[in-house]
C-alpha positions in Angstrom: 8.6 6.4 22.1 11.2 4.3 23.9 13.9 2.4 22.1 11.9 1.6 18.9 13.7 3.2 15.9 10.7 2.8 13.6 8.4 4.8 15.9 11.0 7.4 16.5 11.4 7.9 12.8 7.7 8.2 12.3 7.5 10.8 15.1 10.3 12.9 13.6 8.7 12.8 10.2 5.4 13.9 11.7 7.1 16.7 13.6 8.7 17.9 10.3 5.3 17.9 8.5 3.9 20.0 11.4 6.3 22.8 10.4 5.2 22.8 6.7 2.3 24.8 5.3 0.3 21.7 4.4 -2.6 19.7 5.8 -1.5 16.1 5.6 -4.2 13.4 5.4 -3.3 9.8 6.1 -5.4 7.0 4.6 -5.3 3.5 6.0 -6.7 0.3 4.5 -9.8 -0.9 6.3 -10.8 -4.4 7.3 -12.0 -5.3 3.8 -8.7 -4.6 2.2 -8.0 -6.6 -1.0 -5.7 -9.7 -0.9 -3.7 -8.3 -3.9 -2.7 -4.8 -4.9 -1.0 -4.0 -8.2 -0.3 -7.7 -8.6 1.4 -8.1 -5.2 0.0 -10.1 -2.3 -1.1 -8.0 0.7 -1.4 -9.1 4.3 -5.0 -8.9 5.5 -4.1 -8.0 9.1 -2.9 -4.5 10.1 0.8 -3.8 10.3 2.1 -3.8 13.9 3.0 0.0 13.6 -0.5 1.1 12.5 -2.1 1.6 15.9 0.8 3.6 17.3 1.1 5.6 14.1 -2.5 6.5 14.4 -1.9 7.7 18.0 0.9 9.9 16.8 -1.3 11.3 13.9 -4.0 12.2 16.4 -1.5 13.7 18.9 -0.1 16.0 16.2 -3.6 17.0 15.1 -3.4 15.6 11.6 -6.3 13.9 9.8 -6.6 10.2 9.2 -9.2 8.1 7.4 -9.9 4.4 7.4 -11.1 3.2 3.9 -14.1 0.9 4.2 -14.4 0.0 0.5 -12.1 -0.4 -2.3 -13.5 0.1 -5.8 -11.5 -1.3 -8.6 -12.4 -0.3 -12.1 
């Protein structure tokens, strides 16, 4: 984890979720994410923490899903 406070915080939150009687599922935007969500502009490239966060999720044995399509009704 090193000296990165953001990653350390994510690690501790995942460790706390591990102690609860729940099955967390993390959902990430896929490569075809919209440019706007709820009227706000969204970056089209992944956040710099996304890949490391996914590694943590896998290490803890939680589920994650990458959304391929976004249907807006």
